C-alpha positions in Angstrom: -11.7 -22.1 -14.6 -14.8 -21.2 -16.8 -17.0 -23.7 -15.4 -16.5 -21.7 -12.2 -18.1 -18.8 -14.1 -20.7 -20.6 -15.2 -21.4 -22.3 -11.7 -21.5 -18.9 -9.9 -23.5 -16.8 -13.0 -20.5 -14.6 -13.4 -19.3 -12.9 -16.3 -15.6 -12.6 -15.6 -13.2 -13.8 -13.0 -13.8 -11.4 -10.1 -10.1 -10.8 -8.8 -8.7 -10.6 -12.1 -5.7 -8.4 -12.3 -6.7 -7.0 -15.5 -9.3 -5.0 -13.9 -9.6 -1.6 -15.3 -8.4 1.1 -13.3 -11.8 3.0 -13.4 -13.1 -0.2 -11.7 -10.7 -0.3 -8.7 -12.4 -0.5 -5.3 -11.4 2.8 -3.8 -10.3 1.9 -0.4 -9.1 4.8 2.3 -5.4 3.8 1.6 -5.7 4.0 -2.3 -7.6 7.4 -2.0 -5.1 8.6 -0.2 -2.2 7.4 -2.4 -4.0 9.1 -5.1 -4.0 12.3 -3.5 -0.5 12.2 -2.9 0.4 11.2 -6.2 -1.6 14.1 -7.4 0.4 16.5 -5.0 3.6 15.3 -6.6 2.3 15.8 -10.0 2.0 19.4 -9.4 4.8 19.9 -7.4 7.3 17.5 -9.1 10.2 16.2 -7.1 10.7 12.5 -5.7 8.2 10.6 -4.0 8.5 7.5 -1.8 5.7 4.9 -2.1 6.0 2.0 0.3 3.7 -0.8 1.6 3.5 -4.7 2.1 3.5 -7.1 -1.0 0.0 -7.3 -2.4 -1.4 -4.1 -1.0 -1.8 -2.4 -4.3 1.3 0.0 -4.8 1.6 -1.1 -8.6 -2.2 -0.7 -9.0 -2.2 2.7 -7.7 0.8 3.6 -9.9 -0.9 2.1 -13.1 -4.2 4.3 -12.3 -2.1 7.3 -11.9 0.1 6.6 -15.0 -3.4 6.2 -16.9 -4.3 9.5 -15.6 -1.5 11.4 -17.0 -1.9 13.9 -20.1 0.0 12.6 -22.4 0.7 16.0 -23.9 2.3 17.2 -20.5 4.0 14.0 -19.2 6.2 11.2 -20.3 5.9 8.3 -17.8 8.6 5.4 -17.6 8.2 2.5 -15.7 10.7 -0.3 -14.3 10.6 -2.7 -12.1 14.1 -3.7 -12.6 16.0 -2.7 -9.3 18.7 -5.4 -9.0 21.3 -2.9 -10.8 24.6 -1.6 -9.7 25.3 2.1 -9.6 26.7 2.2 -13.3 23.8 -0.2 -14.5 21.0 2.0 -13.1 22.2 5.0 -15.1 22.6 3.1 -18.2 19.2 1.6 -17.8 17.4 5.0 -17.2 19.3 6.2 -20.2 17.6 3.3 -22.1 14.3 3.9 -20.8 14.5 7.6 -22.0 15.6 6.5 -25.3 18.7 8.1 -25.3 22.1 6.8 -27.0 24.1 4.3 -25.0 27.1 5.7 -23.6 30.4 4.0 -22.2 31.2 6.7 -19.6 29.0 7.1 -16.1 29.7 10.8 -16.3 28.3 11.4 -19.8 25.5 9.2 -19.2 24.8 11.4 -16.1 25.1 14.6 -18.0 22.9 13.1 -20.9 19.9 11.9 -18.5 19.9 15.3 -16.8 20.1 17.2 -20.2 17.0 15.0 -21.5 15.0 15.8 -18.5 15.4 19.5 -18.6 15.0 19.8 -22.3 11.8 17.5 -22.0 10.2 20.1 -19.5 11.7 23.4 -20.9 11.8 23.3 -24.7 8.9 20.3 -25.2 6.7 21.1 -22.4 6.6 17.4 -21.1 7.5 16.4 -17.7 9.2 13.0 -17.1 7.9 10.7 -14.7 10.2 8.0 -13.8 8.8 5.4 -11.7 11.3 2.8 -10.3 9.4 -0.3 -8.7 10.4 -2.9 -6.5 13.1 0.0 -5.2 13.5 -2.1 -1.9 15.9 -4.1 -4.1 18.4 -1.1 -4.7 21.5 -1.1 -3.2 23.2 2.0 -1.6 25.5 2.6 -4.4 22.3 2.8 -6.9 20.4 5.1 -4.5 23.1 7.7 -4.2 23.3 7.8 -8.0 19.5 8.4 -8.2 19.9 11.1 -5.5 22.8 12.8 -7.6 20.7 12.8 -10.5 18.0 14.9 -8.8 20.3 17.7 -8.2 19.6 20.3 -10.9 21.0 24.2 -11.0 22.8 23.7 -7.7 19.8 21.7 -6.1 17.3 24.7 -6.8 15.0 23.2 -9.4 12.8 20.0 -10.0 12.2 19.6 -13.8 11.1 15.8 -13.4 9.1 13.5 -11.3 10.7 10.4 -9.6 8.7 7.7 -7.7 10.5 5.2 -5.7 8.1 2.4 -5.2 9.0 -0.7 -2.6 7.9 -2.9 -0.1 7.9 -1.8 3.7 11.6 -2.5 4.0 12.5 0.5 1.9 10.9 2.9 4.2 13.2 1.5 7.2 16.3 1.9 4.7 15.4 5.6 4.4 15.9 5.9 8.0 19.5 4.9 8.0 22.1 7.6 8.4 23.7 6.7 5.1 20.4 7.6 3.3 19.7 10.9 5.1 20.8 12.8 2.0 18.3 11.0 -0.1 15.6 11.0 2.5 15.8 15.0 2.8 15.0 15.3 -0.8 11.6 13.6 -0.5 9.1 15.9 -1.1 6.2 13.4 -0.3 5.8 10.0 1.4 2.9 7.5 1.3 2.8 4.3 3.0 -0.1 2.2 1.9 -2.0 0.1 4.5 -4.2 -3.1 4.3 -7.8 -3.0 4.0 -9.8 -2.8 7.5 -12.5 -5.5 8.0 -15.5 -3.4 6.7 -13.5 -2.4 3.8 -12.2 -6.2 3.1 -15.9 -7.2 2.9 -16.9 -4.2 0.9 -13.7 -5.0 -1.5 -15.2 -8.6 -2.1 -18.7 -7.6 -2.5 -17.3 -4.9 -5.1 -15.4 -7.4 -7.2 -18.3 -9.9 -7.1 -20.7 -7.3 -8.4 -18.3 -6.3 -11.1 -17.9 -10.0 -12.1 -21.8 -9.9 -12.4 -22.9 -11.7 -9.4 -26.7 -10.9 -9.1 -26.8 -11.9 -5.4 -24.4 -12.5 -2.5 -22.3 -15.5 -2.8 -19.9 -15.2 0.2 -21.9 -15.3 3.5 -20.9 -12.5 6.5 -18.7 -15.2 8.1 -17.1 -16.2 4.9 -16.2 -12.5 4.7 -15.0 -12.2 8.4 -12.8 -15.4 7.7 -11.3 -13.8 4.5 -10.1 -10.7 6.3 -8.9 -13.0 9.2 -7.0 -15.4 6.8 -5.6 -12.5 4.1 -5.0 -9.8 7.0 -6.8 -7.4 4.7 -4.2 -7.6 1.9 -5.9 -7.1 -1.6 -4.3 -9.8 -3.4 -4.3 -12.4 -0.6 -8.0 -11.7 -0.5 -8.5 -12.4 -4.0 -6.5 -15.5 -4.0 -8.0 -16.9 -0.7 -11.4 -16.1 -2.4 -11.0 -17.7 -5.9 -9.7 -20.9 -4.1 -12.6 -20.9 -1.9 -15.1 -20.7 -4.9 -13.4 -23.7 -6.3 -13.6 -25.6 -3.1 -17.4 -24.6 -3.1 -17.9 -25.8 -6.5 -16.4 -29.0 -6.2 -18.9 -29.4 -3.0 -21.8 -28.3 -5.4 -22.4 -25.4 -3.2 -23.3 -22.0 -4.7 -22.8 -20.1 -1.5 -19.3 -19.5 0.5 -19.3 -19.9 4.1 -16.4 -19.7 6.7 -15.9 -23.3 6.3 -15.1 -23.0 2.6 -12.4 -20.2 3.3 -10.8 -22.1 6.0 -10.4 -25.0 3.8 -8.0 -22.7 1.8 -5.6 -22.7 4.8 -5.7 -26.4 5.5 -5.7 -27.3 2.2 -9.0 -29.2 2.0 
């Protein structure tokens, strides 16, 4: 793969997932998500963040977490959502660094006390982020809802972000989820890139990687959008493979045929 960088005169891989959050392409969807995350930071409470796989939810969360003042916020992130209603409480208890307890009622009380004391005595708001939340079953979701009830439902000392694929948004429409749905202070659904944004996204990443001139032709950019449906992760995967095909064909410019080769497997 290092030969790929030499061939195209790049300093790094253009679609590397380790990109700095400061270098992210600020799409309309990502900017809207950032604004809503900022709102929930100010107001506290529960937020639902949804979107198709690869659209940028976790990247948006990572940028949000990195922006938090460590003197004011305590972020906890977990993608482990395949837990039953008792295990989800034990897992949250563990993430908060609390002593393991055998009773569910004791765990529940201990978690709530920690969140209250963190906010009111230590001046730090707990930010609990549960990723891949579409995998949570009804039972754990109800436990999470109960966990958000402070002082007879009159106070919200912490921030809860439930992030997951688009199915999670549909789950919240079920009648059984109405009590939790009503507690959502904010919702955000991230959309794929549009055609022009997709081209700008590719060019942005190529420039960051050190490209001194365009490598993807306009028709290649159009083909990238058509093949990826504007989903950033798919855009990057297809673009990387197209670059490999171009290098194998001794080409330093990528046209639509190179992008289509990715779909057909050459």
